KOLMARTI-354903 format. One record per residue: residue in three letters; x, y, z of N, C-alpha, C in turn. Coordinates in steps of 0.05 Angstrom, whole numbers, plus 5000, padded with zeros to 4 digits. Layout:
ALAXYZXYZXYZ
...
***
This chain:
VAL501749765000500050005000501850255000
ILE501250434981502850674980501250924986
SER498650894988497051134994494251045005
ILE493351185026490751155037489451425038
VAL487251465023486151735018483251745027
ASP482651955042479852005050478452155027
ARG476252045017474652164996472052275006
GLN472052335032469652455046467352255050
THR466552115029464451925031465451635033
HIS467951595027469251325027472251365029
VAL473651135031476551135032477650985008
GLN479851094997481150974974483950874982
VAL484550624976487150504982488550434956
VAL490950534953492450494928494950324934
SER495350114918497749944922499950024902
ALA502349914907504549974889504149864861
SER502449654859501949534832499849694816
GLY498749894829496750054815493849984822
THR493549774837490849684845489549894864
ILE487049964859485650154875483250014887
VAL482950034914480749914928479250144942
GLU476550144939474950354952472950214971
ALA472550334994470650225014469650445032
LYS467450395045466250585064468150635087
CYS469650435094471450455118473950295113
CYS476150385124478750245122479650175150
VAL480149915155481249825181484249775177
SER485949945190488849925187490049755209
THR491449545201492949385220495949395213
ILE496749615200499449665192501249645217
PRO503449495217505149475240506249745249
LEU506649765275507450025286510050125274
GLY511949945269514550025257514150145230
CYS512250045214511750155188510350425190
LEU508550445210507250705214509350915222
GLN511150845239513251035247514951125223
ALA515250945204516951005181515451165159
SER512851125157511551245133508851365138
ALA507851385163505151485167504851775157
ASP506951935159506852215151506252245121
SER507052055105506652085076504551885065
LEU503651695081501851485072498951575072
PHE498151735091495351805095494852085084
HIS492652115069491852375058488852415063
PRO488052625078489752815092491352695114
LYS493252845125494952735146493452665171
LEU494452485186493252405211493352635231
SER491652615251491652825272494252835287
LEU494853065299497253095314497352895338
GLU495052845350494852655372495652375362
LYS494752305338495352035327498352015321
MET499452225309502352215302504052205328
ASP503152355348504652345374504552075386
ALA502251935384501951665395503751475380
ILE503851495353505551315337508451345345
ASP509351595350512151645357512751575386
SER510751555403511251525432511351235441
ILE510551055425510550765432513050635420
TRP514250465436516850345427516350095411
THR517950065390517949815374520249645383
GLY519749415394521849245406523449085386
SER525748995395527448815379527348535390
TYR526848335373526548065382527347875360
LYS529447725365530247525345530147245356
LYS529247065339529246785345531546655330
VAL533246515344535546375331535046075333
PHE534345945312533845665312536445515304
LEU537345325321539745175316539044875318
THR539544725296539044445296541644295296
PHE541844095314544443955317544143655311
GLN546443525308546543245302545443075326
LYS545843185350544943035374544343235396
VAL543043135416542243305439544543305460
PHE545443535468547643555488546743725512
TRP544143785513543043955535541043795551
PRO540043895574538043765589535543715572
THR534543465572532443395553529543465562
LYS529143485588526343505598525343795600
PRO526843995609525744265611525044385584
PRO522644485581521844605555523244875551
LEU523945015573525245265572527745255590
ILE530045325579532545305594533745585597
GLY534345655622535745905627538745855631
LEU540345985616543245945617544646185629
VAL546646135646548146345659551146285655
ARG552646485648555446445645556946645663
GLY559446595668561046765685562346995670
LYS564747055676566147285665566447255634
VAL565947475620566147465591568747575582
ASN570047425564572647515552572147765535
PRO573547985541573148225525573448195495
SER575047995487575547945458573447755447
SER571647655463569647465454567847585433
LYS567047425414565047505394562247405400
SER561947315425559347205434557447435438
ILE554847365443552947565449553547695475
PRO552847945480553548085505551847975529
GLY552748025553551247945577551947675587
HIS550547605609551147355624548847165623
TYR546547235612544147075613542947025585
LEU541846785581540546725556538346515560
LEU536046565548533846375549533746225523
VAL533345965524533045805500530645615503
ASN529045595482526845405481528045135472
ASN527244925487528244655481526244505464
LEU526744505438524944375419524944075421
TRP527043965434527043675439524843595458
ALA524543755480522543695500519743725489
LYS519443915470516743975459516043805435
SER518043755418517343625392519143395385
GLY521143325401522943105395524843175373
VAL525443435369527243525349529743635363
ALA532143555353534643635366535343925359
SER533644105368533944385362533544565387
LEU534944785387534544995407533745245394
GLU532045395407531245665397532145875417
ALA534246015411535346225428533646475425
ILE532946605447531246835447533047085452
LEU533247255432534747505433532847735433
CYS532247845456530348075458531648295473
GLY530448535472531648765486534348835475
ASP536348855493539048935485540248725467
LEU539648465472540748255454539648285426
GLY537048345424535848395398537148625383
VAL537648835398538949075386541748995377
TRP543248845393545948755386545848605360
ALA543848435356543748255332542848395307
PHE541848645309540648785286542648805264
LYS541848705240543348715215546048565216
LYS546448405237548748225236548147985219
SER550147855208549647625191548647385207
ASP547247195193546346955206548746805219
GLU550946795204553246645214554346765239
THR554547035240555547175264553747125288
ILE551147135284549247095306549346805316
GLN549346615297549346335305551846265320
HIS554146355310556646295324556746425351
ALA555646665354555646805380553846645400
VAL551546545391549846395409551246135417
ILE552445995398553845745404556145795424
GLU557546015420559746075439558646115467
PHE556246245469554946275495554245995507
LEU553145825490552445555500554845415510
GLU557045425496559545295505560445405531
SER560445675534561345795558559645725582
ALA556945735578555145685600555045385608
MET555545205589555244925594557844775597
GLY560044925594562744805597563344605574
LEU562544675550562944505527564944635507
SER565644475487567344585465566544445439
ASN567344565417566844455391563944395385
VAL562144545397559244515391558544575362
ILE560144765351559644845323559844605304
ASP561444405312561744165295559243995294
LEU557444035313554943885314552644025300
LEU553144275291550944425279550244325252
VAL547644275248546644175222545544415205
SER544044585218542944815204542045025224
GLY541645265214540845485231539145685216
GLN537445825230535746035218535246255238
VAL535346505228535046745245532646905235
SER530746965253528447135245529447425241
ARG528147575224529047855218526648035215
TRP524848045235522548215232523248505232
GLU525248585248526048865249527148965222
GLU528248785207529548865182527748825158
ASP525348715162523348675141521848935137
GLU521749035112520449285106517449275111
PHE516349035113513449015117512748965147
SER514648975165514148945193515649155209
ARG518249185204520049385216519849375247
GLY519749135258519649105287518148845294
THR518148785320516948535328514548575347
TYR514848755366512648795385512749085394
SER510549175405510449455415510249445446
THR511349645458511249655487511649945497
TYR511149995522511550255533514550315536
ARG515350555532518050645539517750895557
LEU519951005565519851245583518251465569
GLY516151555581514451765570511951665557
THR511751405551509251295540507051285562
MET504651365555502451365573500051215561
ASP498151135577495750995567494351165546
GLN494451425548493051595529494251575501
HIS496751495499497951455473496751215459
VAL496351005474495050765463492150825455
ASP490850975472488051055466487951215440
ALA489851405437489951575413490551405389
LEU492351205391493051045368490550875360
ARG488950795379486550635373484250795361
ALA484251055367482051225359481751245329
ALA479151265320478551285291479251565281
GLU479751585255480251835242478151875220
TRP478152115209476552175185473552105191
ASP472552195213469752155220468951855220
GLY470851695229470251405232470851245207
ARG471751365186472251215161475051075161
LEU476751155180479351025183479650925212
VAL479850665215479950535241482550395244
PHE483750415268486350285273485950055293
ALA487149825286486949585303489649445303
GLY489749225317492249065319493549095345
GLU495748945348497248915373497949175387
PRO498949385374499749625388497449795399
THR495049735391492649885400491449765425
GLU492549545435491449405459493449425482
SER492849595501494649635524494849405543
GLU492649255547492649035566494348805558
HIS494448745532495948515522498048605501
MET499048845504501048955485503448775484
GLY504548745460506948575456506348295449
***
């Protein structure tokens, strides 16, 4: 979608392919990150100042899932979620920052020799635009350090890294409050525009279950 236009009696939505859709009302579930990047030029006439302030006031979080599949299981088999803690970090280490890491144990859930490392918050920011190989090796180095292992990379069969923050059609993973965000910002984001012809919905408009 490249343009959403109020025609007074209806709303016109124009896509990059030239397709034009007209309706009495438009319900927008455009991700918050995309709104933050393009709301100022996407809607005609422009959104209210309250709406634009709400869009800019809510934080778009960073969250990466790192799936690693191995030849065999070398971690505790029963816990579905494993919390890992490591000690002092070598300053020259290329591992992920910090001392803590949560991993989902897909063996316990599905019988698959895979781990899903959760990189959110500062870890998600650290991983932004880094290569799959860099992220995978950093997670494996953390596993080795926390579990007292070595040569885990030799057991790796395949890996995959989610990239919602870098996808132009999502530009983020979840929304949440940051310093300065208030309930009124969520209320303003949810509020209709253009005399009710433009309605906003989706995850960032729900304060109780945001994220």
